[in-house]
N, C-alpha and C positions, 0 to 999 in steps of 0.2 A: 504493500500500499504506500501512500506518501500523502503529504500535505503541502500547502504554500500560502504565503503571505506576500502581498506586495502593497508599497505605500508611496504616495507623492506628497511632499510637505513643504511649506514656506520656510520651515526652520531644517535644520539637518535631519534627515530621515533615519539615521542608522539606530538610535535607541529604539524607535517603535518597531524597525525592522527585525533587530536582533531578537527583542522579546516576543514579537508577534510570530515570528518563525519559531522560536522556542515553544510557544504554546502548541506546536503541532507535533511535538516530539512522541506523543503517543501513537502517531501513524507511521513512524519510519524507525529503523534501527541501523542501518549501514552507512549512508551517505547523507551529508547536508551541505548547502552551500548558500552563499549570499553574493549578489551582484548590485553594484550601485552606479549611478550616474551623477556627476558633478559638472556644473555648466562650465566651469574652468578647467578642472582636471579630466574631464571624461570619464570613461568606464574603468571600473576595477571590480574584481571577481575574487572569491575564495571558496574552495571546496575541501572538506575534511572528511575522513573516515570517523563514524561516531560508534562504531561497534563496541567498543570498551570504555567509552568515556562520553558523557553527556554534551549536548549541544552547546550549553553556556560554557562549559570548560573549553571546549575546542575552539570556540570562536570569541573568546574574550580578548585576546589579541586584536582582531579585526574589529570589534565592537569599539576599541579605543583608537583605532587607526584609519578605518575608513570613513569617508564623508561623502555626502551627496543630497541631492533634493528627491530623487526617485531611487527606489530599490525593490528587488524581488528576492525572496528567499525561499528555500525548498528544504524539505526532509524526505527521505526516500528509503524503502526496502531495497531498492534496485540500483539504477544507474547514478552516476555522478551528475549533478546538474546544480545551478543553471548552465546551460550551454552558451556561450558567446560566440557570434559570426559577425563577419562583415561581409556584405552582399550589395547588390544594387539598390536595396532598400536602406543601405546605410549599415552602421553597427547596431546590433540589438543583442539581447539576451533573453532567453526563453526557458520557463521551467514548467513540466507538465505532470498531471495526475492522469492515470487511465492504463488502458492496454491495447496494445496494437496486434491484432491477430493476422494481418496480411502484410507483415513486414517485408517478405521476401519480393511480393509482387510491386509494391511500392518502390522498394530498394531498386528493382530492375528497372522500373520506368525512369527513374531519375537518373540512373547510370547511363541510360541511352543518351543523355545530354552532355556525356563527357564530365560528369561531376564524380566526385569521390566521398568516401566516408572513411573516418578514423575507426580502427578496430579496437574494441576494449579487450582487456586481458583475457576475458573469456571467449574471445573469437567472434562475438556478435557486435553489431554496431549499437551505438547508443540510440535508443528510441527517441530521445528528445532532440538529438541530432537530426534524426530522421524528420521530425516535425518541422525544425528549422528549415531544412532543405525543401519541404513541401510548401511552406511559406514562400520561399524563394521562387517556386516555379511560376508565379504570377506576378505581373508587373506592378499592379497595386497592392499595397501592403494589406489593406483590409480584405481585399479578394484572397490574398495568401492565407490569411487566417481561416477565411470562411472554407476555402479549399481542404485545408487540413482537417478541419472539423467534419467536412462532408465524405472525405474519401477513406477515412480510417475505419477499418472493420474493428469493432470493440468499443472502446471509449476514450474521449480526450476532452479534459479541461485544462486550461493553460494560462499563464501570465506571461506578457512578453515586455521587457524593458527596452525603452527608446529614449532618444534625446527629447522627443515631444511628450513624454509621460508613460504611464504604463496601460498596456491593453489587457483586457481580461475577456476570456471566451468560456463558455460553459458547454459541456458535451451536448450534442445535438438531440440526445433523450435525457438529458438532466440526471444521468446515472450518478454523478458527483456533484455537490454544492459547490458554488461560488457566491459568497455574500459581500456586500458592499458596505463600508463602514464611513463615517464622516464625523470630524470635528473642526473647530475653528483653524482655518489654514492648512486642512490635510484631508485627503481621502485614502481610504485603504480597501483592499480585497482580499479575502481568505477563504479558505476551505472551511474552517471552524469559525462559526460567529463568537464563540466564547472567547477567541483572542483579542477581541475589541475592548471590552469594557474596562479592564484596568488600565488601558492605555488612554482612556477618556473618549473613545469613539462611541457613537451611537449607530444602530443598525438602520441603514437606509432602505435596502431591500436585498433580495436573492435575485440573481440573474435568472431568466428563463432559459428553457432548453434552446441552444444553439445560439444564444444572444451575446453579442460581442459589443463591448464598451471600451471606452478610453477615458483616463482621467489623469489630471495633473492636480496641483495643490488647490486650484481653485474651482474646477469645473469637472462634472460628469457627463458624458455624451453617450447615447446609444448610437452605434454605428451600423447594426444590422440585427433585425429581429424577425425569425422566421415567422411565416403565416401559418397557423394550426401547428404549431409545435408540439410534439408528443412527448410526454412525460413518463419516464421509466426509472425513477430514482431507486437506487439500491436499498432494500429493507433491512439489509444486515448492519447497514449504518448505526440505525437505531439499537439493533440487539446488542452489537459489539464494538465496532470500531469507533463510533461517534463519542465525543467527550461528554459526560453527563450535563455540563451546563451549556451545551450547544444545542440549537434547535435547526430542523431542516424543514422547509415548507411550513413554516410556523408551529411544527409539532416539537415540543421539548423531549430530547433524550431521555433524561431522567423520568419524566412523567410517562413516557411510552413505557419504559421499563417496570415501573411500578404497575401499570395496567396489565402488562405480560404476566407478571407474578400473581396479579389478582384472578387473571383467567385460568392459570394453572390451579389455583387453590380451589376455585369454583368447581372444577371438574374431578377434583381429588376426592378420595375417601379415608385416606389414612389419618391418624391422629399421633404424631410423633411429640416428643418433648421439645424439641427446638427446631427454628428454620436457620438453616446456615447458608451463606452465600459464598462462593467461591471468589476470592478478592482477584482483581477489583470488579471486573466486568458483572459478575454474578451477583453482587451486593445489592443492587437497586432492585433486581427482579425479586430477591429474596425477601426485601422489604415489603414488596407488593404483596407476596405472598402470605407473609406474616400478618399484615394488616387485614387481608381478607379472611384468613383462616382463623384469625384469633389466637395463634399459637406464637409464643416469645421467639424474637428474632434473637440470635446469639453470634459471637464471633469467636469460635473455637479454632479458627485459622487466621493467623495474622500474617500479613505479607511484608517481609523484611526487604526494604529498598534502599537504605543509605549507601551502600557501596555496590550495588548489584545494579547497572543499567539493564534495561529490558532485554537486550540481546546478549548480555555478557554471558560467556561459557568457556571457562579456563580450559588449557589444552592438557587436562590430567584424564586421558583416555581410560584409565584403569577404574576411575570413580565417577564416570559420566552420568550412571543411574542415581547414585547418590547427590551428586552436583545439582540435576535438575530438580531436586526437591528443596534445595537449600533455601529458596525464597519463600517457602510457607514454613512457619513456626506454630506447632501446636500450643493450645493452652489446655494441658490435661484435666484440669479441674471442671471444664466446661464440656468435655468429652466423655469421661469414664462414666459407663452406666447408662448414658444417654441413648435413645432412639432419635433420629434426626432425619429431615428431608433437606438434601442439598441442592441448591440451585445454582447452575452454571449457565453461561450464556449460549453453549452449544456443546455438540460433541462432533469432533472432526475426525482425527485418527483414533481416539479413544485412549491413547497412552496416558495421558496427564490425569484425567478424571478417574481411570482404573487405579492409578497410583495414589490418587488423593483418597479415594475410598479405601484401599487398603491401609493407608496411613491412618485413617480415622478408626478403623477396626483395631489396629495394632495399638493405638492409645486408648482403647476401651470402649468404643462405641458398640452398642449392642444391635442397632440397625441402621442401615445407610440407604435411604430412598432417594433415587437420583431423579431430578426434574429439569431437563434442559429447556431454556427459555424459547427455542425455536424447533422446528420439526427436524427429522433426520435429514441430513445432507446427502443427496443422492447424485448431484450434478455438480462437475468442477465448473467453476465461475469463467463464463466466456468474455466477461466485460471488465473485471477489476482483478488486480495483482492481489486478491485477498490471501491466498495460500501459495505455500512454496511446494504444495504437493504436486509430483510430476505425473500422477496418474489419478483417475477417479477411484481406481482399485485401492488407494490409500485410503478413502474414506471408509470408516468402520461399517456404515451401513451398506455401502456397495460390495465391500468383501463379504460381508454377512448374506447379501442376496446371491451372490456368487455361489457361496457354499450351500445354500438352500435349493438353489436351482440346478446346481451341478455344472455350472458353466459361467464365464465371464461374459459371454455375449448374451445378454439378456434383452429381449425385444422391449419397444417402447411400451407396448400394451401391457405386458407384464410389470414394467416398472411403474406404470401408471396405478396398477393395484397396490404396489408398495407404498404408494404416496397417499392413498386412501386410508385414513385412521380407522375407518370402520370395516375393512376388509379383512379376511382370514390371512391373507399374506402378510399384511402389516403386522398383524397380531404374532404371528411366528417370527417375523424379523425382531420384533420387540422382546419377545421372550428369549430368542438366540443372543441378542446384544447384552441382555441382563445377566444371562449366565455367564457369557465371556468375560463381562466386567466384573463380575461377582458382587453385584449391588443386591440389596434386598429386594428392591422393586426399581422398575423404570417406567416413566411415563413422559413422553415429549409434550411440549405445547403443540397444540393444532394450529394448521396453517390459516385456518379461518378466524380463530381466535387471535393468533399473532397479527393478521393483518386488521382486524378490527381495533387492536390496541394502538395501531399507528393512527387510525381515525381519519385517513383521507382517502379519496376515491380508490379503490383497489386497482383499477385500470392504470393508475399512475404509479404503481409500485411494481419493481423488479423482483420476482421470486423464484427466478430460474433455477437456483441452486437447491431448491426444495422440490419443485414440481416439473422442471425441464421446459417450462412455458416461456416463451421469448415475448 
């Protein structure tokens, strides 16, 4: 995944850029970067690895040495960005959020014009560099951004830094958010609206699907707005990736998670002693469940973060299984002799939640009932880089289906039955996963309940990873 922040200010923009970008640290773990433009000194850029050190530590030097009126920043799980290029449009920097499925076809088309790409250490081209090349295919800068948004199969939202200001474009299906903020003498754009408030910005609005705007320190202008733009925003943003204090399409992330937990509780029949949320993203769902069920919320699992950046993993191979558990510390007095319902945002591969349940049993829990806040993940996301899974068969639900059906090649008709929580096949899958994970019981949230918890038109939500519907 990834996030970005862009700003244009009458004052030096770097303070806002530094902290605005840092407020997106939950969206990426590998690379981060900032690019600025100063009317006297021109462009400057810095990119660092953040795998074993947080953004603020890595960019402390740049925060004190960079300066400019305009800037963009990025945090990413994948490629280094922003990318800076010089072309017939002039010099500009670009940062992106999304996933490009047709890289090879687009690369081949551009190479026909005697262009070239730099190759990253993994042998692939940088997707953000590809976006810059697409922009350069058109004579008009605005048409170039439109072209990039239109020809990419997958998704693309972007910020572009120029001498004239910052351009922002939202994915043509609105799969990821782009929010505009304003304060006296400054405008900003960000993935997370929660990055605004502590910097003094008020939310102006979210961009519509496919919309392109440009802003400087004084003005915000819409350059292109498609007619009848179709919305398909990712529902998983509310379930997991979104920051609790953010909102998308006017829907609070935290409140949606409360409603998810409430929906789980209303369909449940168990009466455990306590409700537990797997920190951090399971906590709000668990509070919602607790409130609706009238069962006390408890914190027997504490996340230890002071010296553990989210992606940190020491190179002590012989102890990797133990190290993977180091971020969670038990409170034995809250576990021993207790039956509990454990709420997490989702079950992907199953490894972490299986280990968490085993950990709770080892610490004295008598029952561990697991309630994921979303349905079983059956399809790999085609639109966003949410998971590093190389195959759908890494998803525990798909592995289980393959075992039940005796083949990896399962028809769409059969998969549809496994999507239906009232079907016999779904019940068999649920029972098998529960036994594999050694839970006391397992019940997923239903898709219809989860969608209702968001509270916007279901046709505007992408639920592909749960039902395979585009």
